[in-house]
PQR file with spaces between the fields and no chain letter, atoms N, CA, C, O and H, PARSE charges and radii, in Angstrom:
ATOM       1  N    UNK     1       0.723   -1.194   -0.017 -0.4000 1.5000
ATOM       2  CA   UNK     1      -0.117   -0.061    0.031 -0.0000 2.0000
ATOM       3  C    UNK     1       0.882    1.132    0.039  0.5500 1.7000
ATOM       4  O    UNK     1       0.718    2.087   -0.721 -0.5500 1.4000
ATOM       5  N    UNK     2       1.903    1.060    0.898 -0.4000 1.5000
ATOM       6  CA   UNK     2       2.792    2.415    0.801 -0.0000 2.0000
ATOM       7  C    UNK     2       3.890    2.374   -0.200  0.5500 1.7000
ATOM       8  O    UNK     2       4.799    1.553   -0.080 -0.5500 1.4000
ATOM       9  H    UNK     2       2.036    0.284    1.516  0.4000 1.0000
ATOM      10  N    UNK     3       3.842    3.328   -1.301 -0.4000 1.5000
ATOM      11  CA   UNK     3       4.894    3.161   -2.097 -0.0000 2.0000
ATOM      12  C    UNK     3       5.879    4.135   -1.904  0.5500 1.7000
ATOM      13  O    UNK     3       5.562    5.325   -1.880 -0.5500 1.4000
ATOM      14  H    UNK     3       3.103    3.995   -1.398  0.4000 1.0000
ATOM      15  N    UNK     4       7.176    3.726   -1.746 -0.4000 1.5000
ATOM      16  CA   UNK     4       8.327    4.537   -1.231 -0.0000 2.0000
ATOM      17  C    UNK     4       8.800    5.378   -2.453  0.5500 1.7000
ATOM      18  O    UNK     4       9.560    6.324   -2.246 -0.5500 1.4000
ATOM      19  H    UNK     4       7.434    2.759   -1.766  0.4000 1.0000
ATOM      20  N    UNK     5       8.400    5.087   -3.689 -0.4000 1.5000
ATOM      21  CA   UNK     5       8.969    5.674   -4.894 -0.0000 2.0000
ATOM      22  C    UNK     5       7.628    6.828   -5.319  0.5500 1.7000
ATOM      23  O    UNK     5       7.737    7.499   -6.346 -0.5500 1.4000
ATOM      24  H    UNK     5       7.783    4.318   -3.857  0.4000 1.0000
ATOM      25  N    UNK     6       6.442    6.954   -4.456 -0.4000 1.5000
ATOM      26  CA   UNK     6       5.504    7.902   -4.833 -0.0000 2.0000
ATOM      27  C    UNK     6       6.078    9.286   -4.496  0.5500 1.7000
ATOM      28  O    UNK     6       7.047    9.508   -3.770 -0.5500 1.4000
ATOM      29  H    UNK     6       6.354    6.409   -3.622  0.4000 1.0000
ATOM      30  N    UNK     7       5.330   10.163   -5.134 -0.4000 1.5000
ATOM      31  CA   UNK     7       5.847   11.504   -4.982 -0.0000 2.0000
ATOM      32  C    UNK     7       5.188   12.250   -3.613  0.5500 1.7000
ATOM      33  O    UNK     7       5.543   13.362   -3.224 -0.5500 1.4000
ATOM      34  H    UNK     7       4.542    9.983   -5.723  0.4000 1.0000
ATOM      35  N    UNK     8       4.133   11.395   -2.946 -0.4000 1.5000
ATOM      36  CA   UNK     8       4.012   11.823   -1.533 -0.0000 2.0000
ATOM      37  C    UNK     8       4.907   11.209   -0.727  0.5500 1.7000
ATOM      38  O    UNK     8       5.425   10.165   -1.122 -0.5500 1.4000
ATOM      39  H    UNK     8       3.845   10.491   -3.262  0.4000 1.0000
ATOM      40  N    UNK     9       5.233   11.739    0.511 -0.4000 1.5000
ATOM      41  CA   UNK     9       6.176   11.405    1.230 -0.0000 2.0000
ATOM      42  C    UNK     9       5.475   10.000    2.072  0.5500 1.7000
ATOM      43  O    UNK     9       4.261    9.795    2.080 -0.5500 1.4000
ATOM      44  H    UNK     9       4.812   12.588    0.832  0.4000 1.0000
ATOM      45  N    UNK    10       6.303    9.267    2.636 -0.4000 1.5000
ATOM      46  CA   UNK    10       5.840    8.030    3.247 -0.0000 2.0000
ATOM      47  C    UNK    10       5.073    8.501    4.562  0.5500 1.7000
ATOM      48  O    UNK    10       4.286    7.659    4.993 -0.5500 1.4000
ATOM      49  H    UNK    10       7.289    9.434    2.630  0.4000 1.0000
ATOM      50  N    UNK    11       5.143    9.468    5.142 -0.4000 1.5000
ATOM      51  CA   UNK    11       4.471    9.916    6.248 -0.0000 2.0000
ATOM      52  C    UNK    11       3.075   10.539    5.821  0.5500 1.7000
ATOM      53  O    UNK    11       2.066   10.425    6.518 -0.5500 1.4000
ATOM      54  H    UNK    11       5.784   10.151    4.791  0.4000 1.0000
ATOM      55  N    UNK    12       3.112   11.167    4.686 -0.4000 1.5000
ATOM      56  CA   UNK    12       1.771   11.685    4.210 -0.0000 2.0000
ATOM      57  C    UNK    12       0.968   10.497    3.719  0.5500 1.7000
ATOM      58  O    UNK    12      -0.258   10.440    3.817 -0.5500 1.4000
ATOM      59  H    UNK    12       3.932   11.259    4.120  0.4000 1.0000
ATOM      60  N    UNK    13       1.845    9.403    3.102 -0.4000 1.5000
ATOM      61  CA   UNK    13       0.797    8.349    2.661 -0.0000 2.0000
ATOM      62  C    UNK    13       0.012    7.643    3.831  0.5500 1.7000
ATOM      63  O    UNK    13      -1.166    7.288    3.856 -0.5500 1.4000
ATOM      64  H    UNK    13       2.841    9.449    3.022  0.4000 1.0000
ATOM      65  N    UNK    14       1.100    7.526    4.898 -0.4000 1.5000
ATOM      66  CA   UNK    14       0.581    7.103    6.168 -0.0000 2.0000
ATOM      67  C    UNK    14      -0.812    7.514    6.612  0.5500 1.7000
ATOM      68  O    UNK    14      -1.811    6.811    6.767 -0.5500 1.4000
ATOM      69  H    UNK    14       2.057    7.815    4.878  0.4000 1.0000
ATOM      70  N    UNK    15      -0.622    8.964    6.797 -0.4000 1.5000
ATOM      71  CA   UNK    15      -1.606    9.599    7.235 -0.0000 2.0000
ATOM      72  C    UNK    15      -2.967    9.754    6.434  0.5500 1.7000
ATOM      73  O    UNK    15      -4.062    9.872    6.985 -0.5500 1.4000
ATOM      74  H    UNK    15       0.189    9.535    6.671  0.4000 1.0000
ATOM      75  N    UNK    16      -2.757    9.738    5.057 -0.4000 1.5000
ATOM      76  CA   UNK    16      -4.050    9.338    4.218 -0.0000 2.0000
ATOM      77  C    UNK    16      -4.514    8.196    4.524  0.5500 1.7000
ATOM      78  O    UNK    16      -5.720    8.162    4.769 -0.5500 1.4000
ATOM      79  H    UNK    16      -1.868    9.642    4.610  0.4000 1.0000
ATOM      80  N    UNK    17      -3.813    7.052    4.602 -0.4000 1.5000
ATOM      81  CA   UNK    17      -4.366    5.772    4.691 -0.0000 2.0000
ATOM      82  C    UNK    17      -4.913    5.347    6.202  0.5500 1.7000
ATOM      83  O    UNK    17      -5.562    4.328    6.434 -0.5500 1.4000
ATOM      84  H    UNK    17      -2.833    7.080    4.404  0.4000 1.0000
ATOM      85  N    UNK    18      -4.492    6.395    7.231 -0.4000 1.5000
ATOM      86  CA   UNK    18      -4.874    6.172    8.457 -0.0000 2.0000
ATOM      87  C    UNK    18      -4.147    5.221    9.228  0.5500 1.7000
ATOM      88  O    UNK    18      -4.665    4.560   10.128 -0.5500 1.4000
ATOM      89  H    UNK    18      -3.964    7.223    7.043  0.4000 1.0000
ATOM      90  N    UNK    19      -2.721    5.129    8.819 -0.4000 1.5000
ATOM      91  CA   UNK    19      -1.804    4.143    9.389 -0.0000 2.0000
ATOM      92  C    UNK    19      -1.034    4.941   10.294  0.5500 1.7000
ATOM      93  O    UNK    19      -0.836    6.115    9.983 -0.5500 1.4000
ATOM      94  H    UNK    19      -2.301    5.666    8.088  0.4000 1.0000
ATOM      95  N    UNK    20      -0.509    4.436   11.497 -0.4000 1.5000
ATOM      96  CA   UNK    20       0.514    5.057   12.315 -0.0000 2.0000
ATOM      97  C    UNK    20       1.807    5.094   11.546  0.5500 1.7000
ATOM      98  O    UNK    20       1.980    4.251   10.666 -0.5500 1.4000
ATOM      99  H    UNK    20      -0.669    3.482   11.750  0.4000 1.0000
ATOM     100  N    UNK    21       2.830    6.093   11.827 -0.4000 1.5000
ATOM     101  CA   UNK    21       4.215    5.791   10.996 -0.0000 2.0000
ATOM     102  C    UNK    21       4.834    4.590   11.469  0.5500 1.7000
ATOM     103  O    UNK    21       5.395    3.862   10.650 -0.5500 1.4000
ATOM     104  H    UNK    21       2.689    6.778   12.542  0.4000 1.0000
ATOM     105  N    UNK    22       4.802    4.236   12.891 -0.4000 1.5000
ATOM     106  CA   UNK    22       5.368    3.129   13.669 -0.0000 2.0000
ATOM     107  C    UNK    22       5.016    1.996   12.743  0.5500 1.7000
ATOM     108  O    UNK    22       5.922    1.256   12.360 -0.5500 1.4000
ATOM     109  H    UNK    22       4.347    4.828   13.556  0.4000 1.0000
ATOM     110  N    UNK    23       3.872    1.814   12.383 -0.4000 1.5000
ATOM     111  CA   UNK    23       3.557    0.578   11.766 -0.0000 2.0000
ATOM     112  C    UNK    23       4.234    0.126   10.119  0.5500 1.7000
ATOM     113  O    UNK    23       4.554   -0.958    9.632 -0.5500 1.4000
ATOM     114  H    UNK    23       3.136    2.415   12.694  0.4000 1.0000
ATOM     115  N    UNK    24       4.249    1.400    9.651 -0.4000 1.5000
ATOM     116  CA   UNK    24       5.067    1.419    8.468 -0.0000 2.0000
ATOM     117  C    UNK    24       6.513    0.893    8.573  0.5500 1.7000
ATOM     118  O    UNK    24       6.830    0.191    7.613 -0.5500 1.4000
ATOM     119  H    UNK    24       3.989    2.281   10.047  0.4000 1.0000
ATOM     120  N    UNK    25       7.288    1.033    9.335 -0.4000 1.5000
ATOM     121  CA   UNK    25       8.790    0.848    9.374 -0.0000 2.0000
ATOM     122  C    UNK    25       8.802   -0.409   10.310  0.5500 1.7000
ATOM     123  O    UNK    25       9.930   -0.886   10.438 -0.5500 1.4000
ATOM     124  H    UNK    25       7.031    1.603   10.115  0.4000 1.0000
ATOM     125  N    UNK    26       7.805   -1.055   10.994 -0.4000 1.5000
ATOM     126  CA   UNK    26       7.922   -2.164   11.980 -0.0000 2.0000
ATOM     127  C    UNK    26       8.019   -3.486   11.088  0.5500 1.7000
ATOM     128  O    UNK    26       7.146   -3.797   10.277 -0.5500 1.4000
ATOM     129  H    UNK    26       6.889   -0.667   10.890  0.4000 1.0000
ATOM     130  N    UNK    27       9.009   -4.120   11.291 -0.4000 1.5000
ATOM     131  CA   UNK    27       9.167   -5.536   10.788 -0.0000 2.0000
ATOM     132  C    UNK    27       9.277   -6.790   11.961  0.5500 1.7000
ATOM     133  O    UNK    27      10.241   -6.820   12.726 -0.5500 1.4000
ATOM     134  H    UNK    27       9.718   -3.867   11.949  0.4000 1.0000
ATOM     135  N    UNK    28       8.501   -7.523   12.003 -0.4000 1.5000
ATOM     136  CA   UNK    28       8.319   -8.514   13.087 -0.0000 2.0000
ATOM     137  C    UNK    28       9.628   -9.324   12.913  0.5500 1.7000
ATOM     138  O    UNK    28      10.318   -9.392   11.896 -0.5500 1.4000
ATOM     139  H    UNK    28       7.718   -7.498   11.382  0.4000 1.0000
ATOM     140  N    UNK    29       9.841   -9.955   14.175 -0.4000 1.5000
ATOM     141  CA   UNK    29      10.941  -10.783   14.055 -0.0000 2.0000
ATOM     142  C    UNK    29      10.362  -12.347   14.363  0.5500 1.7000
ATOM     143  O    UNK    29       9.465  -12.503   15.191 -0.5500 1.4000
ATOM     144  H    UNK    29       9.280   -9.900   15.001  0.4000 1.0000
ATOM     145  N    UNK    30      10.857  -13.310   13.744 -0.4000 1.5000
ATOM     146  CA   UNK    30      10.304  -14.703   13.965 -0.0000 2.0000
ATOM     147  C    UNK    30      10.592  -15.316   15.314  0.5500 1.7000
ATOM     148  O    UNK    30      11.631  -15.158   15.954 -0.5500 1.4000
ATOM     149  H    UNK    30      11.586  -13.184   13.071  0.4000 1.0000
ATOM     150  N    UNK    31       9.718  -15.914   15.608 -0.4000 1.5000
ATOM     151  CA   UNK    31       9.441  -16.547   17.116 -0.0000 2.0000
ATOM     152  C    UNK    31      10.434  -17.846   17.168  0.5500 1.7000
ATOM     153  O    UNK    31      10.322  -18.653   16.246 -0.5500 1.4000
ATOM     154  H    UNK    31       8.874  -16.042   15.088  0.4000 1.0000
ATOM     155  N    UNK    32      11.223  -18.051   18.007 -0.4000 1.5000
ATOM     156  CA   UNK    32      11.942  -19.438   18.120 -0.0000 2.0000
ATOM     157  C    UNK    32      11.100  -20.481   18.324  0.5500 1.7000
ATOM     158  O    UNK    32       9.936  -20.424   18.720 -0.5500 1.4000
ATOM     159  H    UNK    32      11.314  -17.395   18.757  0.4000 1.0000
ATOM     160  N    UNK    33      11.771  -21.482   18.021 -0.4000 1.5000
ATOM     161  CA   UNK    33      10.893  -22.925   18.165 -0.0000 2.0000
ATOM     162  C    UNK    33      10.672  -23.114   19.653  0.5500 1.7000
ATOM     163  O    UNK    33       9.596  -23.553   20.060 -0.5500 1.4000
ATOM     164  H    UNK    33      12.716  -21.528   17.699  0.4000 1.0000
ATOM     165  N    UNK    34      11.600  -22.816   20.425 -0.4000 1.5000
ATOM     166  CA   UNK    34      11.709  -22.918   21.835 -0.0000 2.0000
ATOM     167  C    UNK    34      10.848  -22.227   22.688  0.5500 1.7000
ATOM     168  O    UNK    34      10.289  -22.690   23.682 -0.5500 1.4000
ATOM     169  H    UNK    34      12.474  -22.460   20.095  0.4000 1.0000
ATOM     170  N    UNK    35      10.767  -21.044   22.226 -0.4000 1.5000
ATOM     171  CA   UNK    35       9.465  -19.979   22.569 -0.0000 2.0000
ATOM     172  C    UNK    35       7.917  -20.752   22.167  0.5500 1.7000
ATOM     173  O    UNK    35       7.006  -20.947   22.971 -0.5500 1.4000
ATOM     174  H    UNK    35      11.220  -20.668   21.418  0.4000 1.0000
ATOM     175  N    UNK    36       7.917  -21.026   21.065 -0.4000 1.5000
ATOM     176  CA   UNK    36       6.616  -21.590   20.716 -0.0000 2.0000
ATOM     177  C    UNK    36       6.425  -22.801   21.404  0.5500 1.7000
ATOM     178  O    UNK    36       5.276  -22.979   21.808 -0.5500 1.4000
ATOM     179  H    UNK    36       8.657  -20.867   20.411  0.4000 1.0000
ATOM     180  N    UNK    37       7.213  -23.639   21.631 -0.4000 1.5000
ATOM     181  CA   UNK    37       6.883  -24.854   22.533 -0.0000 2.0000
ATOM     182  C    UNK    37       6.730  -24.436   23.932  0.5500 1.7000
ATOM     183  O    UNK    37       6.100  -25.196   24.667 -0.5500 1.4000
ATOM     184  H    UNK    37       8.147  -23.494   21.303  0.4000 1.0000
ATOM     185  N    UNK    38       7.247  -23.256   24.458 -0.4000 1.5000
ATOM     186  CA   UNK    38       6.926  -22.824   25.884 -0.0000 2.0000
ATOM     187  C    UNK    38       5.718  -22.309   25.840  0.5500 1.7000
ATOM     188  O    UNK    38       4.934  -22.504   26.769 -0.5500 1.4000
ATOM     189  H    UNK    38       7.759  -22.638   23.861  0.4000 1.0000
ATOM     190  N    UNK    39       5.380  -21.567   24.744 -0.4000 1.5000
ATOM     191  CA   UNK    39       3.727  -20.888   24.891 -0.0000 2.0000
ATOM     192  C    UNK    39       2.727  -21.849   24.554  0.5500 1.7000
ATOM     193  O    UNK    39       1.546  -21.572   24.763 -0.5500 1.4000
ATOM     194  H    UNK    39       6.017  -21.409   23.990  0.4000 1.0000
ATOM     195  N    UNK    40       3.085  -23.043   24.015 -0.4000 1.5000
ATOM     196  CA   UNK    40       2.070  -23.988   23.771 -0.0000 2.0000
ATOM     197  C    UNK    40       1.817  -24.616   25.157  0.5500 1.7000
ATOM     198  O    UNK    40       0.658  -24.723   25.558 -0.5500 1.4000
ATOM     199  H    UNK    40       4.045  -23.268   23.845  0.4000 1.0000
ATOM     200  N    UNK    41       2.844  -25.029   25.892 -0.4000 1.5000
ATOM     201  CA   UNK    41       2.892  -25.720   27.100 -0.0000 2.0000
ATOM     202  C    UNK    41       2.021  -25.014   28.028  0.5500 1.7000
ATOM     203  O    UNK    41       1.153  -25.596   28.679 -0.5500 1.4000
ATOM     204  H    UNK    41       3.786  -24.941   25.566  0.4000 1.0000
ATOM     205  N    UNK    42       2.288  -23.531   28.103 -0.4000 1.5000
ATOM     206  CA   UNK    42       1.401  -22.618   29.056 -0.0000 2.0000
ATOM     207  C    UNK    42       0.035  -22.971   28.603  0.5500 1.7000
ATOM     208  O    UNK    42      -0.750  -23.502   29.388 -0.5500 1.4000
ATOM     209  H    UNK    42       2.993  -23.058   27.574  0.4000 1.0000
ATOM     210  N    UNK    43      -0.274  -22.718   27.441 -0.4000 1.5000
ATOM     211  CA   UNK    43      -1.831  -22.712   26.971 -0.0000 2.0000
ATOM     212  C    UNK    43      -2.374  -24.075   27.365  0.5500 1.7000
ATOM     213  O    UNK    43      -3.522  -24.094   27.810 -0.5500 1.4000
ATOM     214  H    UNK    43       0.364  -22.287   26.803  0.4000 1.0000
ATOM     215  N    UNK    44      -1.623  -25.359   27.249 -0.4000 1.5000
ATOM     216  CA   UNK    44      -2.204  -26.393   27.662 -0.0000 2.0000
ATOM     217  C    UNK    44      -2.350  -26.572   28.854  0.5500 1.7000
ATOM     218  O    UNK    44      -3.192  -27.380   29.244 -0.5500 1.4000
ATOM     219  H    UNK    44      -0.690  -25.344   26.887  0.4000 1.0000
ATOM     220  N    UNK    45      -1.577  -25.873   29.721 -0.4000 1.5000
ATOM     221  CA   UNK    45      -1.531  -26.088   31.267 -0.0000 2.0000
ATOM     222  C    UNK    45      -2.848  -25.262   31.480  0.5500 1.7000
ATOM     223  O    UNK    45      -3.751  -25.854   32.071 -0.5500 1.4000
ATOM     224  H    UNK    45      -0.893  -25.216   29.404  0.4000 1.0000
ATOM     225  N    UNK    46      -3.070  -23.992   31.083 -0.4000 1.5000
ATOM     226  CA   UNK    46      -3.994  -22.969   31.456 -0.0000 2.0000
ATOM     227  C    UNK    46      -5.417  -23.504   31.142  0.5500 1.7000
ATOM     228  O    UNK    46      -6.344  -23.315   31.929 -0.5500 1.4000
ATOM     229  H    UNK    46      -2.337  -23.511   30.603  0.4000 1.0000
ATOM     230  N    UNK    47      -5.593  -24.295   29.769 -0.4000 1.5000
ATOM     231  CA   UNK    47      -6.940  -24.745   29.628 -0.0000 2.0000
ATOM     232  C    UNK    47      -7.200  -25.919   30.130  0.5500 1.7000
ATOM     233  O    UNK    47      -8.360  -26.328   30.182 -0.5500 1.4000
ATOM     234  H    UNK    47      -4.839  -24.449   29.130  0.4000 1.0000
ATOM     235  N    UNK    48      -6.198  -26.610   30.561 -0.4000 1.5000
ATOM     236  CA   UNK    48      -6.552  -28.063   31.375 -0.0000 2.0000
ATOM     237  C    UNK    48      -7.055  -27.643   32.941  0.5500 1.7000
ATOM     238  O    UNK    48      -7.867  -28.304   33.588 -0.5500 1.4000
ATOM     239  H    UNK    48      -5.256  -26.277   30.520  0.4000 1.0000
ATOM     240  N    UNK    49      -6.474  -26.550   33.350 -0.4000 1.5000
ATOM     241  CA   UNK    49      -6.769  -26.129   34.790 -0.0000 2.0000
ATOM     242  C    UNK    49      -7.865  -25.439   34.784  0.5500 1.7000
ATOM     243  O    UNK    49      -8.647  -25.548   35.728 -0.5500 1.4000
ATOM     244  H    UNK    49      -5.814  -26.013   32.824  0.4000 1.0000
ATOM     245  N    UNK    50      -8.136  -24.571   33.686 -0.4000 1.5000
ATOM     246  CA   UNK    50      -9.099  -23.472   33.805 -0.0000 2.0000
ATOM     247  C    UNK    50      -9.838  -23.618   32.489  0.5500 1.7000
ATOM     248  O    UNK    50      -9.771  -22.581   31.830 -0.5500 1.4000
ATOM     249  H    UNK    50      -7.500  -24.482   32.919  0.4000 1.0000
ATOM     250  N    UNK    51     -10.546  -24.626   31.888 -0.4000 1.5000
ATOM     251  CA   UNK    51     -11.255  -24.633   30.920 -0.0000 2.0000
ATOM     252  C    UNK    51     -12.307  -23.589   30.623  0.5500 1.7000
ATOM     253  O    UNK    51     -12.640  -23.333   29.466 -0.5500 1.4000
ATOM     254  H    UNK    51     -10.600  -25.468   32.423  0.4000 1.0000
ATOM     255  N    UNK    52     -12.787  -23.034   31.598 -0.4000 1.5000
ATOM     256  CA   UNK    52     -13.765  -21.799   31.474 -0.0000 2.0000
ATOM     257  C    UNK    52     -13.316  -20.450   31.075  0.5500 1.7000
ATOM     258  O    UNK    52     -14.001  -19.604   30.500 -0.5500 1.4000
ATOM     259  H    UNK    52     -12.516  -23.242   32.538  0.4000 1.0000
ATOM     260  N    UNK    53     -11.927  -20.335   31.496 -0.4000 1.5000
ATOM     261  CA   UNK    53     -11.347  -18.886   31.417 -0.0000 2.0000
ATOM     262  C    UNK    53     -11.135  -18.613   29.603  0.5500 1.7000
ATOM     263  O    UNK    53     -10.687  -17.545   29.188 -0.5500 1.4000
ATOM     264  H    UNK    53     -11.370  -21.022   31.963  0.4000 1.0000
């Protein structure tokens, strides 16, 4: 959506589209397999102990 080669600045394009400037420059980092395994284990424990939550 954002065209860095357009005559409008990136800031102006973000404002027109209703995006925050931070979201334009943000790039997510991949989550490690170890972290994913840990998050899955926490989810399993929480859902087994508190299925109503």
